[in-house]
C-alpha positions, 0 to 999 in steps of 0.5 A: 603250437603249445610251446610256441605258445607259452614262450615269452614268459619273460613278462619284462620283454613283453611289457616293453612293447604293450606299454600305450602312450599317453594313456593315463590310467589307475595305477597296476598296485592299485588294481591288483589291490581290487582284484584282492578285494573281489572289487568288481571295478578291477575287471571295469579298471583292467580293461579300461586301461589294457582293453585296446592292447588287448583286442589288437593282440587277438585280433591279429591273430584272429582277424574277427572282432567278433571273436578279439572281444571275447577273447578279450572278455574271456582273459579279464574273466580268467585274471579274475579267477586267477588274481588272488592267490597270483599277483603278477608283477606285471598285470600288462604281461599276465594279461597279453600272455592269457589273451594271446593263448585263448586267441592261438587257442582260437584260431587253431579250433577255427583253421583246423579243417582249413589249414594254411593261408592267413597271417596268423598261419604265416607267423607262426610258420617263420617261427617255427624256423628256430622254435623245436617242435612239440612232442612226448612227455617231456613237452612242459620240461622242453617248453621251460628250458626254451622259454628260459633260453629265449628270453635270454636271448632277447635280454641280451640283444639290441632294443630294436630287433627284440622289439620287432621280434615280440611286436612280430611274434608275440602280438601277433603284429603285420610287418606294415605295422611294424614297420610304420611304428618303427619308420623303416620300410617292410624288407628292413623290418623283414631283414631284422625278424629274419637275421633274429629267427637265424641268431635265435636258431643258432643261440638254442642249438648252441644251448644243446635245444635241438631244431 
């Protein structure tokens, strides 16, 4: 599952679908300055700006308000530890990746004894159709190659397919939620995702990445 958790590292791709419309908040640059100044208000401003989106991403994976809130809190603490020295170009995408990985880790731990069923398992199983399984000491290098290839692929496809794909496989959105966002039928969204996965598999194979 390591490779799946580490894809979509391109912050522009991830960030393109997590902006909350109609919300006016402190600019990221100002929040980052607070982090670098070790001002605890950085956590509050980050939560105000990104908390709802991070919570939704986590809850889509964990299906638990309590667990999602815990992951958001942990993600904010990890951001506090990482900034500085890091100064992410896009804070929202940086946070989204952290909370997603924390959520998947928690989901794996809780479901280790009871595999099967659930939206999260379905999302991950869909993605595993076109993403190579991890294995061996080369997995870090392989993950980097897969990440680069996927981000290249996503940047080259049309916006609807790209956003639907990232909503489904990064943020864990349900088919229904994506169909409502695009005002399309669920069958249409399923078709878009199916075709995109198939195209991604072909793209990865052309790049010499074994599925």
